[in-house]
VEXDREN-2710 file (C-alpha; in Angstrom, 1 decimal):
% VEXDREN-2710
k/r/px/py/pz
1/UNK/119.6/-25.1/14.0
2/UNK/117.6/-22.8/16.1
3/UNK/114.5/-20.3/14.5
4/UNK/116.0/-16.4/15.2
5/UNK/112.2/-16.6/17.0
6/UNK/112.7/-19.7/19.1
7/UNK/115.2/-16.6/21.3
8/UNK/111.7/-14.6/22.1
9/UNK/109.7/-16.3/24.7
10/UNK/107.6/-13.3/26.2
11/UNK/105.6/-10.7/24.7
12/UNK/108.2/-7.6/24.1
13/UNK/105.4/-5.2/24.5
14/UNK/103.5/-6.6/27.6
15/UNK/105.3/-9.1/28.7
16/UNK/102.9/-11.9/28.1
17/UNK/104.2/-15.8/28.4
18/UNK/101.4/-16.3/25.8
19/UNK/103.7/-15.0/22.6
20/UNK/103.7/-18.3/20.5
21/UNK/103.9/-18.4/16.9
22/UNK/101.9/-17.1/14.1
23/UNK/103.8/-18.7/10.9
24/UNK/107.0/-19.0/9.9
25/UNK/108.2/-15.5/10.0
26/UNK/106.1/-14.3/12.9
27/UNK/105.0/-14.2/16.4
28/UNK/102.0/-13.0/18.3
29/UNK/101.1/-12.1/21.2
30/UNK/97.9/-13.8/22.4
31/UNK/97.2/-10.8/24.6
32/UNK/97.7/-7.8/23.7
33/UNK/97.5/-9.1/19.8
34/UNK/101.0/-7.7/18.9
35/UNK/103.0/-9.5/16.3
36/UNK/106.1/-9.5/15.3
37/UNK/108.3/-10.2/12.5
38/UNK/111.1/-11.9/12.0
39/UNK/113.0/-9.9/9.0
40/UNK/116.6/-10.4/7.4
41/UNK/119.4/-7.6/8.0
42/UNK/121.0/-5.7/5.3
43/UNK/124.7/-6.6/4.8
44/UNK/127.3/-5.3/2.5
45/UNK/131.0/-6.2/0.9
46/UNK/133.0/-4.6/-1.1
47/UNK/135.1/-5.8/-4.5
48/UNK/137.3/-3.2/-4.5
49/UNK/139.6/-3.4/-7.6
50/UNK/142.5/-0.7/-8.4
51/UNK/143.8/0.1/-11.9
52/UNK/146.3/-2.8/-11.6
53/UNK/144.2/-5.7/-11.7
54/UNK/143.8/-6.0/-8.1
55/UNK/142.3/-6.6/-5.2
56/UNK/141.9/-5.1/-1.7
57/UNK/141.1/-7.9/0.8
58/UNK/141.1/-8.1/4.8
59/UNK/141.9/-10.4/7.4
60/UNK/139.3/-10.9/9.8
61/UNK/140.4/-9.7/13.3
62/UNK/137.6/-10.8/15.3
63/UNK/134.9/-14.4/15.2
64/UNK/133.3/-15.7/13.5
65/UNK/136.8/-16.7/10.9
66/UNK/139.4/-14.6/12.7
67/UNK/142.3/-14.4/11.1
68/UNK/140.6/-15.5/7.5
69/UNK/140.3/-13.9/4.4
70/UNK/137.4/-11.3/4.0
71/UNK/135.9/-8.4/2.2
72/UNK/135.1/-5.0/3.7
73/UNK/131.4/-4.5/4.8
74/UNK/129.4/-5.2/7.3
75/UNK/125.5/-4.7/8.5
76/UNK/123.6/-1.1/7.5
77/UNK/122.8/1.1/10.3
78/UNK/119.2/2.0/11.1
79/UNK/118.2/5.4/9.2
80/UNK/120.9/4.2/6.2
81/UNK/120.9/3.6/2.2
82/UNK/122.5/0.3/1.6
83/UNK/125.6/2.6/-0.2
84/UNK/125.7/4.8/2.6
85/UNK/126.1/1.9/4.6
86/UNK/128.7/0.2/2.1
87/UNK/130.3/3.5/2.1
88/UNK/130.7/3.7/5.5
89/UNK/132.2/0.3/6.0
90/UNK/134.8/0.3/3.6
91/UNK/135.9/4.0/5.2
92/UNK/135.8/2.4/9.0
93/UNK/137.6/-0.9/7.9
94/UNK/140.2/0.7/5.1
95/UNK/140.5/4.5/5.6
96/UNK/139.3/4.7/1.9
97/UNK/136.7/7.3/0.4
98/UNK/134.6/5.0/-2.2
99/UNK/132.9/7.6/-4.7
100/UNK/132.2/4.7/-7.7
101/UNK/130.1/1.8/-6.6
102/UNK/128.3/-0.4/-8.5
103/UNK/126.1/-2.9/-7.1
104/UNK/126.6/-6.6/-7.8
105/UNK/124.9/-9.3/-6.9
106/UNK/123.5/-10.4/-3.5
107/UNK/122.8/-13.6/-1.5
108/UNK/121.0/-14.6/1.8
109/UNK/123.2/-15.5/4.6
110/UNK/123.1/-16.5/8.6
111/UNK/125.4/-15.2/10.7
112/UNK/126.6/-16.3/14.0
113/UNK/127.4/-13.2/16.1
114/UNK/127.2/-14.0/20.1
115/UNK/125.7/-17.4/19.9
116/UNK/122.3/-15.9/17.8
117/UNK/122.0/-16.8/14.1
118/UNK/121.0/-13.4/12.6
119/UNK/119.8/-14.1/9.0
120/UNK/121.3/-10.9/6.3
121/UNK/120.8/-10.4/2.7
122/UNK/123.8/-9.3/2.1
123/UNK/124.6/-7.2/-0.6
124/UNK/128.0/-7.2/-2.9
125/UNK/129.5/-3.9/-4.9
126/UNK/132.5/-3.4/-7.3
127/UNK/134.0/-0.6/-5.4
128/UNK/136.9/0.9/-8.9
129/UNK/139.7/3.1/-7.4
130/UNK/142.8/4.6/-8.6
131/UNK/146.0/2.4/-8.4
132/UNK/147.7/4.5/-5.7
133/UNK/145.1/4.3/-3.3
134/UNK/146.3/2.8/-0.3
135/UNK/144.1/1.5/2.6
136/UNK/144.9/0.8/6.0
137/UNK/143.1/-1.9/8.6
138/UNK/140.8/-1.0/11.3
139/UNK/137.7/-1.3/12.9
140/UNK/137.3/-5.5/12.7
141/UNK/140.0/-5.6/9.5
142/UNK/143.4/-6.6/10.9
143/UNK/145.1/-6.4/7.9
144/UNK/144.8/-4.8/4.5
145/UNK/146.5/-6.2/1.3
146/UNK/146.2/-6.0/-2.1
147/UNK/146.1/-9.4/-4.3
148/UNK/146.0/-9.5/-8.2
149/UNK/142.6/-10.6/-9.0
150/UNK/144.1/-13.6/-10.7
151/UNK/144.8/-15.1/-7.6
152/UNK/142.1/-14.9/-5.7
153/UNK/141.6/-18.0/-3.8
154/UNK/137.5/-18.5/-2.5
155/UNK/138.6/-21.4/0.1
156/UNK/140.3/-18.5/2.1
157/UNK/137.7/-16.9/2.9
158/UNK/136.4/-17.7/6.4
159/UNK/133.2/-16.7/5.9
160/UNK/130.7/-18.8/3.3
161/UNK/128.5/-15.8/2.4
162/UNK/132.2/-14.1/1.2
163/UNK/133.4/-17.4/0.1
164/UNK/130.5/-18.0/-2.3
165/UNK/130.1/-14.2/-3.5
166/UNK/134.1/-14.2/-4.6
167/UNK/133.4/-17.6/-6.2
168/UNK/130.1/-15.6/-8.5
169/UNK/133.0/-12.7/-8.9
170/UNK/135.4/-14.5/-10.4
171/UNK/132.3/-15.9/-12.7
172/UNK/130.8/-13.1/-13.5
173/UNK/132.5/-9.4/-12.8
174/UNK/134.3/-7.7/-16.3
175/UNK/136.9/-6.4/-14.8
176/UNK/138.4/-3.8/-17.0
END
């Protein structure tokens, strides 16, 4: 796999071709001195659990892993806190207004998007909702469904990072 910095051949400030590797996570322009660091992008995923011991999962409507199970979530936007990003993604994909969220854990991830590998840090949250909560699929979720937590099958989740998160959730989460 190519390093993300390999995608940049020219300095984004002055256009020089003297944009060379500075260290593992940065490139530096020999002409203007600009240094660019490749940092991870923030991403979220929600374990939305109701009072009946069910979890809300979505079916991916887009690539990568179109048609497989997923958790509501996505990239955090600029000028947005992680919590705001998590609430926005839940709203966009399911129509649910999340109020009670608890941070669980995180995983480093690599997400292939438009042929480019995006390095992320995926932050996973527990979101508790009442049993009567309704969800509707929207945005990049093709379908929403409530399933009993005890029936969760990590292998049905198409993205490696989400599969790992589901495995960890099943190991450590205390759902009452």
